[in-house]
Steps between C-alpha positions, in 0.01 A plus 500: 500500500410674176672275247269385221517391140431750221144368467438570871499141624725370775814299433529143621680481838798312359544768233559764769772285654654445157503875435687562823758239400537660157554843653761351733684339209503824299627703794772241573617509139535878529693475830226676700641377830173468693282190490127555464444138604715501815600861580334692782455803272219319315327337798180700441498390136525137604231542765267662247566220252433239769168666591394527135593134449276396791210714375524349152515145638193564713322633191564170325791605281791263448524138401524356852254524787 
């Protein structure tokens, strides 16, 4: 819940999802073996991201209502 840009502002909701995808791609290329998108080991990470996404959307962030 504490992810912010260097200037202190919040990221757009879609940017958070894109970051997760980027992390997944990097870990796959290094043969990590556990998926942060689908694995149960990162379920709390996904839940936190989902909550942050909802909070940002309610605050008016994002390009779609």
